[in-house]
C-alpha positions as a Markdown table, in Angstrom:
| # | Residue | x | y | z |
|---|---|---|---|---|
| 1 | Unk | 104.6 | 78.8 | 110.4 |
| 2 | Unk | 106.5 | 77.2 | 107.5 |
| 3 | Unk | 109.3 | 78.9 | 105.6 |
| 4 | Unk | 109.7 | 79.2 | 101.8 |
| 5 | Unk | 113.1 | 79.9 | 100.4 |
| 6 | Unk | 112.9 | 81.6 | 97.1 |
| 7 | Unk | 116.1 | 82.0 | 95.1 |
| 8 | Unk | 116.0 | 84.6 | 92.4 |
| 9 | Unk | 113.2 | 86.5 | 94.2 |
| 10 | Unk | 114.4 | 89.8 | 93.0 |
| 11 | Unk | 113.8 | 89.0 | 89.3 |
| 12 | Unk | 110.7 | 89.3 | 87.1 |
| 13 | Unk | 108.8 | 86.1 | 87.9 |
| 14 | Unk | 110.4 | 85.7 | 91.3 |
| 15 | Unk | 109.3 | 89.2 | 92.6 |
| 16 | Unk | 105.8 | 88.4 | 91.3 |
| 17 | Unk | 105.8 | 85.2 | 93.3 |
| 18 | Unk | 107.3 | 87.0 | 96.4 |
| 19 | Unk | 104.4 | 89.4 | 96.3 |
| 20 | Unk | 101.9 | 86.6 | 96.0 |
| 21 | Unk | 103.3 | 84.7 | 98.9 |
| 22 | Unk | 103.4 | 87.7 | 101.2 |
| 23 | Unk | 100.0 | 89.0 | 100.2 |
| 24 | Unk | 97.8 | 85.9 | 100.0 |
| 25 | Unk | 99.7 | 83.2 | 101.9 |
| 26 | Unk | 100.8 | 82.7 | 105.5 |
| 27 | Unk | 104.4 | 81.3 | 105.2 |
| 28 | Unk | 107.6 | 83.1 | 106.1 |
| 29 | Unk | 109.6 | 84.0 | 103.0 |
| 30 | Unk | 113.4 | 84.1 | 102.6 |
| 31 | Unk | 114.5 | 85.7 | 99.3 |
| 32 | Unk | 118.1 | 85.1 | 98.0 |
| 33 | Unk | 119.0 | 87.2 | 95.0 |
| 34 | Unk | 122.4 | 88.5 | 93.6 |
| 35 | Unk | 120.6 | 91.6 | 92.4 |
| 36 | Unk | 122.4 | 91.5 | 89.1 |
| 37 | Unk | 121.4 | 93.9 | 86.2 |
| 38 | Unk | 118.1 | 92.2 | 86.0 |
| 39 | Unk | 117.2 | 92.0 | 89.6 |
| 40 | Unk | 115.7 | 94.3 | 92.2 |
| 41 | Unk | 114.9 | 93.8 | 95.9 |
| 42 | Unk | 111.3 | 92.8 | 96.0 |
| 43 | Unk | 109.1 | 95.9 | 96.4 |
| 44 | Unk | 106.5 | 94.4 | 98.9 |
| 45 | Unk | 104.7 | 95.6 | 101.9 |
| 46 | Unk | 106.4 | 94.8 | 105.2 |
| 47 | Unk | 104.6 | 92.0 | 106.7 |
| 48 | Unk | 107.3 | 91.0 | 109.1 |
| 49 | Unk | 107.5 | 87.8 | 107.2 |
| 50 | Unk | 110.2 | 88.7 | 104.6 |
| 51 | Unk | 113.9 | 88.1 | 105.1 |
| 52 | Unk | 116.1 | 89.2 | 102.2 |
| 53 | Unk | 119.6 | 88.0 | 101.5 |
| 54 | Unk | 121.7 | 89.7 | 98.8 |
| 55 | Unk | 123.9 | 86.8 | 97.7 |
| 56 | Unk | 124.7 | 84.3 | 95.0 |
| 57 | Unk | 123.4 | 80.7 | 94.6 |
| 58 | Unk | 126.9 | 79.6 | 94.0 |
| 59 | Unk | 127.8 | 80.5 | 97.6 |
| 60 | Unk | 127.5 | 77.1 | 99.2 |
| 61 | Unk | 127.9 | 78.1 | 102.8 |
| 62 | Unk | 125.2 | 80.8 | 102.4 |
| 63 | Unk | 122.8 | 78.5 | 100.5 |
| 64 | Unk | 123.3 | 75.8 | 103.0 |
| 65 | Unk | 122.4 | 78.1 | 106.0 |
| 66 | Unk | 119.2 | 79.3 | 104.2 |
| 67 | Unk | 118.0 | 75.8 | 103.2 |
| 68 | Unk | 118.6 | 74.5 | 106.7 |
| 69 | Unk | 115.8 | 76.9 | 107.8 |
| 70 | Unk | 113.3 | 76.2 | 105.1 |
| 71 | Unk | 110.6 | 73.8 | 104.5 |
| 72 | Unk | 109.9 | 74.6 | 100.7 |
| 73 | Unk | 112.6 | 75.7 | 98.3 |
| 74 | Unk | 111.6 | 77.4 | 95.1 |
| 75 | Unk | 114.7 | 77.7 | 92.8 |
| 76 | Unk | 114.4 | 80.5 | 90.2 |
| 77 | Unk | 117.8 | 82.0 | 90.3 |
| 78 | Unk | 119.3 | 81.9 | 86.8 |
| 79 | Unk | 120.6 | 84.0 | 84.0 |
| 80 | Unk | 117.7 | 83.9 | 81.5 |
| 81 | Unk | 118.3 | 86.0 | 78.3 |
| 82 | Unk | 118.9 | 84.0 | 75.1 |
| 83 | Unk | 120.6 | 86.8 | 73.3 |
| 84 | Unk | 122.9 | 87.6 | 76.2 |
| 85 | Unk | 123.9 | 84.0 | 76.4 |
| 86 | Unk | 125.2 | 84.2 | 72.9 |
| 87 | Unk | 127.2 | 87.3 | 73.8 |
| 88 | Unk | 128.6 | 85.9 | 77.0 |
| 89 | Unk | 127.8 | 82.3 | 77.9 |
| 90 | Unk | 130.1 | 81.6 | 80.9 |
| 91 | Unk | 128.0 | 83.1 | 83.5 |
| 92 | Unk | 125.0 | 81.1 | 82.3 |
| 93 | Unk | 126.6 | 77.8 | 82.9 |
| 94 | Unk | 128.1 | 78.9 | 86.2 |
| 95 | Unk | 124.9 | 80.3 | 87.5 |
| 96 | Unk | 122.3 | 78.1 | 86.0 |
| 97 | Unk | 124.1 | 74.6 | 86.4 |
| 98 | Unk | 126.6 | 75.1 | 89.1 |
| 99 | Unk | 124.1 | 77.2 | 91.1 |
| 100 | Unk | 121.4 | 74.6 | 90.8 |
| 101 | Unk | 124.0 | 72.0 | 92.0 |
| 102 | Unk | 124.7 | 74.0 | 95.1 |
| 103 | Unk | 121.0 | 74.4 | 96.0 |
| 104 | Unk | 120.2 | 70.7 | 95.2 |
| 105 | Unk | 123.2 | 69.5 | 97.3 |
| 106 | Unk | 121.9 | 71.6 | 100.2 |
| 107 | Unk | 118.4 | 70.1 | 99.8 |
| 108 | Unk | 120.0 | 66.6 | 99.9 |
| 109 | Unk | 121.7 | 67.3 | 103.1 |
| 110 | Unk | 118.5 | 68.7 | 104.6 |
| 111 | Unk | 115.9 | 66.5 | 103.1 |
| 112 | Unk | 114.8 | 65.5 | 106.6 |
| 113 | Unk | 113.0 | 68.8 | 106.8 |
| 114 | Unk | 112.6 | 69.9 | 103.1 |
| 115 | Unk | 109.0 | 69.1 | 102.1 |
| 116 | Unk | 109.3 | 70.2 | 98.5 |
| 117 | Unk | 112.0 | 71.4 | 96.1 |
| 118 | Unk | 110.5 | 73.2 | 93.1 |
| 119 | Unk | 112.9 | 73.9 | 90.1 |
| 120 | Unk | 111.8 | 76.5 | 87.6 |
| 121 | Unk | 113.1 | 75.3 | 84.3 |
| 122 | Unk | 112.0 | 76.6 | 80.8 |
| 123 | Unk | 110.4 | 75.5 | 77.6 |
| 124 | Unk | 113.6 | 76.6 | 75.8 |
| 125 | Unk | 115.0 | 73.1 | 76.7 |
| 126 | Unk | 112.8 | 71.7 | 74.0 |
| 127 | Unk | 114.1 | 73.6 | 71.0 |
| 128 | Unk | 111.9 | 73.7 | 68.0 |
| 129 | Unk | 108.5 | 72.2 | 68.2 |
| 130 | Unk | 108.4 | 68.8 | 66.5 |
| 131 | Unk | 104.6 | 68.4 | 67.1 |
| 132 | Unk | 101.6 | 70.6 | 67.1 |
| 133 | Unk | 101.9 | 71.0 | 70.8 |
| 134 | Unk | 104.8 | 70.1 | 73.1 |
| 135 | Unk | 104.1 | 67.9 | 76.0 |
| 136 | Unk | 106.6 | 66.9 | 78.7 |
| 137 | Unk | 107.9 | 64.0 | 76.7 |
| 138 | Unk | 109.0 | 66.2 | 73.8 |
| 139 | Unk | 112.6 | 65.6 | 73.0 |
| 140 | Unk | 115.2 | 68.0 | 74.6 |
| 141 | Unk | 117.0 | 69.8 | 71.9 |
| 142 | Unk | 118.3 | 73.2 | 73.3 |
| 143 | Unk | 119.4 | 75.5 | 70.7 |
| 144 | Unk | 121.2 | 78.3 | 72.6 |
| 145 | Unk | 123.8 | 78.5 | 75.5 |
| 146 | Unk | 121.0 | 79.6 | 77.7 |
| 147 | Unk | 118.7 | 76.8 | 76.7 |
| 148 | Unk | 121.6 | 74.2 | 77.2 |
| 149 | Unk | 122.4 | 75.6 | 80.6 |
| 150 | Unk | 118.8 | 75.5 | 81.8 |
| 151 | Unk | 118.6 | 71.8 | 80.2 |
| 152 | Unk | 121.6 | 70.8 | 82.2 |
| 153 | Unk | 120.1 | 72.2 | 85.4 |
| 154 | Unk | 116.7 | 70.6 | 84.6 |
| 155 | Unk | 118.3 | 67.1 | 84.2 |
| 156 | Unk | 120.5 | 67.6 | 87.2 |
| 157 | Unk | 117.5 | 68.1 | 89.5 |
| 158 | Unk | 115.8 | 65.1 | 87.9 |
| 159 | Unk | 118.9 | 63.0 | 88.6 |
| 160 | Unk | 119.0 | 64.1 | 92.2 |
| 161 | Unk | 115.3 | 63.1 | 92.7 |
| 162 | Unk | 116.3 | 59.6 | 91.0 |
| 163 | Unk | 119.6 | 59.1 | 93.0 |
| 164 | Unk | 118.8 | 60.8 | 96.4 |
| 165 | Unk | 115.0 | 60.7 | 96.5 |
| 166 | Unk | 114.7 | 64.5 | 97.2 |
| 167 | Unk | 111.1 | 65.9 | 96.8 |
| 168 | Unk | 111.8 | 67.6 | 93.6 |
| 169 | Unk | 109.2 | 69.0 | 91.1 |
| 170 | Unk | 110.3 | 70.6 | 87.8 |
| 171 | Unk | 108.1 | 73.1 | 86.0 |
| 172 | Unk | 108.8 | 74.2 | 82.3 |
| 173 | Unk | 107.1 | 77.6 | 81.7 |
| 174 | Unk | 106.7 | 78.9 | 78.3 |
| 175 | Unk | 107.4 | 82.6 | 77.4 |
| 176 | Unk | 106.3 | 84.7 | 80.3 |
| 177 | Unk | 105.3 | 88.4 | 80.1 |
| 178 | Unk | 103.9 | 91.0 | 82.4 |
| 179 | Unk | 104.8 | 94.0 | 84.6 |
| 180 | Unk | 108.4 | 94.4 | 85.9 |
| 181 | Unk | 110.0 | 92.5 | 83.2 |
| 182 | Unk | 113.5 | 93.6 | 82.0 |
| 183 | Unk | 113.6 | 95.6 | 78.8 |
| 184 | Unk | 115.8 | 93.1 | 77.1 |
| 185 | Unk | 112.9 | 90.8 | 76.6 |
| 186 | Unk | 110.6 | 91.2 | 73.5 |
| 187 | Unk | 107.3 | 92.4 | 75.0 |
| 188 | Unk | 108.7 | 95.1 | 77.3 |
| 189 | Unk | 111.2 | 96.1 | 74.6 |
| 190 | Unk | 108.3 | 96.6 | 72.1 |
| 191 | Unk | 106.2 | 98.4 | 74.7 |
| 192 | Unk | 108.9 | 100.9 | 75.7 |
| 193 | Unk | 109.9 | 101.5 | 72.2 |
| 194 | Unk | 106.4 | 102.6 | 71.4 |
| 195 | Unk | 106.0 | 104.7 | 74.4 |
| 196 | Unk | 109.3 | 106.4 | 73.5 |
| 197 | Unk | 108.2 | 106.9 | 69.9 |
| 198 | Unk | 111.1 | 104.7 | 68.7 |
| 199 | Unk | 111.0 | 102.0 | 66.0 |
| 200 | Unk | 110.4 | 98.3 | 67.2 |
| 201 | Unk | 113.2 | 96.0 | 66.3 |
| 202 | Unk | 112.4 | 92.4 | 65.4 |
| 203 | Unk | 114.8 | 89.5 | 65.0 |
| 204 | Unk | 114.4 | 87.8 | 61.7 |
| 205 | Unk | 111.2 | 88.2 | 59.6 |
| 206 | Unk | 109.0 | 88.1 | 62.7 |
| 207 | Unk | 107.6 | 84.6 | 62.0 |
| 208 | Unk | 109.1 | 83.0 | 65.1 |
| 209 | Unk | 106.1 | 82.0 | 67.3 |
| 210 | Unk | 105.8 | 81.6 | 71.1 |
| 211 | Unk | 103.3 | 80.5 | 73.6 |
| 212 | Unk | 102.8 | 83.7 | 75.8 |
| 213 | Unk | 102.0 | 83.1 | 79.5 |
| 214 | Unk | 101.1 | 86.0 | 81.8 |
| 215 | Unk | 103.2 | 86.0 | 84.9 |
| 216 | Unk | 100.4 | 85.9 | 87.4 |
| 217 | Unk | 99.2 | 82.6 | 85.8 |
| 218 | Unk | 102.6 | 81.2 | 86.3 |
| 219 | Unk | 102.4 | 82.2 | 89.9 |
| 220 | Unk | 99.0 | 80.4 | 90.1 |
| 221 | Unk | 100.7 | 77.2 | 88.9 |
| 222 | Unk | 103.6 | 77.5 | 91.3 |
| 223 | Unk | 101.2 | 77.8 | 94.2 |
| 224 | Unk | 99.3 | 74.8 | 92.9 |
| 225 | Unk | 102.6 | 72.8 | 92.9 |
| 226 | Unk | 103.3 | 74.0 | 96.5 |
| 227 | Unk | 99.9 | 72.8 | 97.7 |
| 228 | Unk | 99.5 | 69.6 | 95.7 |
| 229 | Unk | 99.8 | 66.2 | 97.2 |
| 230 | Unk | 103.5 | 65.4 | 97.2 |
| 231 | Unk | 102.9 | 61.9 | 95.9 |
| 232 | Unk | 101.3 | 63.3 | 92.8 |
| 233 | Unk | 104.1 | 65.8 | 91.9 |
| 234 | Unk | 107.5 | 64.4 | 93.2 |
| 235 | Unk | 109.8 | 63.6 | 90.3 |
| 236 | Unk | 107.4 | 65.0 | 87.8 |
| 237 | Unk | 107.8 | 67.7 | 85.1 |
| 238 | Unk | 104.9 | 70.1 | 84.3 |
| 239 | Unk | 104.6 | 72.3 | 81.2 |
| 240 | Unk | 103.1 | 75.7 | 81.9 |
| 241 | Unk | 101.5 | 77.5 | 78.9 |
| 242 | Unk | 98.2 | 78.4 | 77.2 |
| 243 | Unk | 98.3 | 76.1 | 74.2 |
| 244 | Unk | 98.2 | 79.0 | 71.7 |
| 245 | Unk | 101.0 | 80.7 | 70.0 |
| 246 | Unk | 101.5 | 84.1 | 68.4 |
| 247 | Unk | 104.4 | 85.2 | 66.1 |
| 248 | Unk | 106.8 | 87.9 | 67.3 |
| 249 | Unk | 105.5 | 90.0 | 64.3 |
| 250 | Unk | 101.9 | 89.6 | 65.6 |
| 251 | Unk | 102.8 | 90.7 | 69.1 |
| 252 | Unk | 104.7 | 93.7 | 67.8 |
| 253 | Unk | 101.6 | 94.7 | 65.8 |
| 254 | Unk | 99.3 | 94.2 | 68.8 |
| 255 | Unk | 101.5 | 96.4 | 70.9 |
| 256 | Unk | 101.6 | 99.2 | 68.3 |
| 257 | Unk | 97.8 | 99.0 | 67.9 |
| 258 | Unk | 97.3 | 99.4 | 71.7 |
| 259 | Unk | 99.4 | 102.6 | 72.0 |
| 260 | Unk | 97.8 | 105.3 | 69.8 |
| 261 | Unk | 101.0 | 107.3 | 69.6 |
| 262 | Unk | 102.7 | 104.4 | 68.0 |
| 263 | Unk | 100.4 | 103.8 | 65.1 |
| 264 | Unk | 102.8 | 105.3 | 62.5 |
| 265 | Unk | 106.0 | 103.8 | 63.9 |
| 266 | Unk | 107.9 | 101.5 | 61.6 |
| 267 | Unk | 109.4 | 98.1 | 62.5 |
| 268 | Unk | 113.1 | 97.5 | 61.9 |
| 269 | Unk | 114.0 | 93.9 | 61.0 |
| 270 | Unk | 117.4 | 92.6 | 62.0 |
| 271 | Unk | 119.2 | 89.5 | 61.1 |
| 272 | Unk | 118.0 | 86.3 | 62.8 |
| 273 | Unk | 120.0 | 85.6 | 66.0 |
| 274 | Unk | 121.8 | 82.3 | 66.1 |
| 275 | Unk | 120.0 | 79.4 | 67.6 |
| 276 | Unk | 116.5 | 80.9 | 67.0 |
| 277 | Unk | 113.6 | 78.7 | 67.8 |
| 278 | Unk | 110.9 | 78.8 | 65.2 |
| 279 | Unk | 107.9 | 77.8 | 67.3 |
| 280 | Unk | 106.9 | 76.8 | 70.9 |
| 281 | Unk | 103.3 | 75.7 | 71.6 |
| 282 | Unk | 102.6 | 74.3 | 75.0 |
| 283 | Unk | 100.6 | 71.1 | 75.8 |
| 284 | Unk | 99.7 | 71.7 | 79.5 |
| 285 | Unk | 97.3 | 68.8 | 79.8 |
| 286 | Unk | 99.4 | 67.2 | 82.7 |
| 287 | Unk | 99.3 | 70.3 | 84.7 |
| 288 | Unk | 95.5 | 70.7 | 84.1 |
| 289 | Unk | 94.9 | 67.1 | 85.0 |
| 290 | Unk | 97.2 | 66.8 | 88.2 |
| 291 | Unk | 97.3 | 70.3 | 89.5 |
| 292 | Unk | 93.9 | 71.6 | 88.4 |
| 293 | Unk | 95.7 | 74.6 | 86.8 |
| 294 | Unk | 94.7 | 76.4 | 83.7 |
| 295 | Unk | 95.7 | 80.0 | 82.7 |
| 296 | Unk | 93.1 | 82.6 | 83.5 |
| 297 | Unk | 94.4 | 85.6 | 81.6 |
| 298 | Unk | 93.9 | 86.1 | 77.8 |
| 299 | Unk | 96.9 | 87.3 | 75.9 |
| 300 | Unk | 95.0 | 90.5 | 75.1 |
| 301 | Unk | 94.1 | 91.2 | 78.8 |
| 302 | Unk | 97.6 | 90.5 | 79.9 |
| 303 | Unk | 99.0 | 92.7 | 77.3 |
| 304 | Unk | 96.7 | 95.6 | 78.3 |
| 305 | Unk | 97.8 | 95.2 | 81.9 |
| 306 | Unk | 101.4 | 95.1 | 80.9 |
| 307 | Unk | 101.3 | 98.2 | 78.8 |
| 308 | Unk | 99.4 | 100.2 | 81.5 |
| 309 | Unk | 102.1 | 99.3 | 84.0 |
| 310 | Unk | 105.0 | 100.4 | 81.8 |
| 311 | Unk | 103.1 | 103.5 | 80.9 |
| 312 | Unk | 102.5 | 104.4 | 84.6 |
| 313 | Unk | 106.1 | 103.3 | 85.9 |
| 314 | Unk | 108.5 | 104.9 | 83.6 |
| 315 | Unk | 110.7 | 105.7 | 86.6 |
| 316 | Unk | 111.3 | 101.9 | 87.2 |
| 317 | Unk | 112.5 | 101.2 | 83.6 |
| 318 | Unk | 113.9 | 104.5 | 82.3 |
| 319 | Unk | 117.5 | 103.7 | 83.5 |
| 320 | Unk | 117.3 | 100.4 | 81.6 |
| 321 | Unk | 116.8 | 101.8 | 78.2 |
| 322 | Unk | 120.4 | 101.4 | 77.1 |
| 323 | Unk | 120.1 | 97.6 | 78.0 |
| 324 | Unk | 117.4 | 96.8 | 75.4 |
| 325 | Unk | 120.0 | 95.8 | 72.9 |
| 326 | Unk | 123.0 | 93.6 | 73.1 |
| 327 | Unk | 125.9 | 93.2 | 70.5 |
| 328 | Unk | 126.2 | 89.8 | 68.9 |
| 329 | Unk | 127.6 | 88.2 | 65.7 |
| 330 | Unk | 124.5 | 87.0 | 63.8 |
| 331 | Unk | 124.1 | 83.6 | 62.0 |
| 332 | Unk | 125.2 | 85.2 | 58.7 |
| 333 | Unk | 128.4 | 86.8 | 60.2 |
| 334 | Unk | 127.1 | 90.3 | 60.8 |
| 335 | Unk | 127.8 | 92.2 | 64.0 |
| 336 | Unk | 124.5 | 93.8 | 65.2 |
| 337 | Unk | 122.9 | 95.1 | 68.2 |
| 338 | Unk | 120.1 | 92.8 | 69.0 |
């Protein structure tokens, strides 16, 4: 039986992948997570195949010991919130760049047994879309401390493939949404505000547009990367998205329309946050061609499932309510809670 090491397995996407591996695959799973404010120990059935470690990816000795026992490494551990990176960027560079260096170094030392090293990057490395849809050759123009930290980690992994020949694959997912996402992110913030009867807050005029990917479709793609012929994916980058975008204002309107009690709630418009990206639209042709992957969930279906989960699981998110907003200095010099 093979072993998968999943860093960041207590986070939003990581916990979804952990559930998928334990429910529908046969590998053993080691989860490493620091359980910061955005992480929780994976809530999965005890299959006897899960080993959980509460620790930091910057801990070289710990990471070394776990990589040494693994066949596949899926590296998700990162600080991920754009606005929080503006508020306090040091931890983003330490975790996202130096943490990735620690994991990649361990993979180099144990590449005699590591079959695949999957690094989860982000579409934020691209910055604003310079074309109708963004493929993997789109220039990298990160526009926030978070995006630049992830860009550094992304290129670090690529350099390790080029220099040391490790079996690295990089995926760049566009904006994910779904159950168990922290309330600092737009979709769960909108949903919980509506469920609580509070106004939705929107950065800028609501025209910023994103390609929204349901989290289970992201997990489908990661499974496809794990199972693909290594010769087809090693050293490659894959975009993961739907090819369609919706503005933040449109998403807020759809959330309000789906929650009857929120029909009369007003939106509050804040100043645009610094480093705002105006549009992200994915070209996932490469993932479709090489991995045979396409998203299966429409935005509307994914949103319905997400709203239902937050409606039925208020005990999971109620203690996070105070973390929906972060103090920053906006691009026009105002101090606001975003």
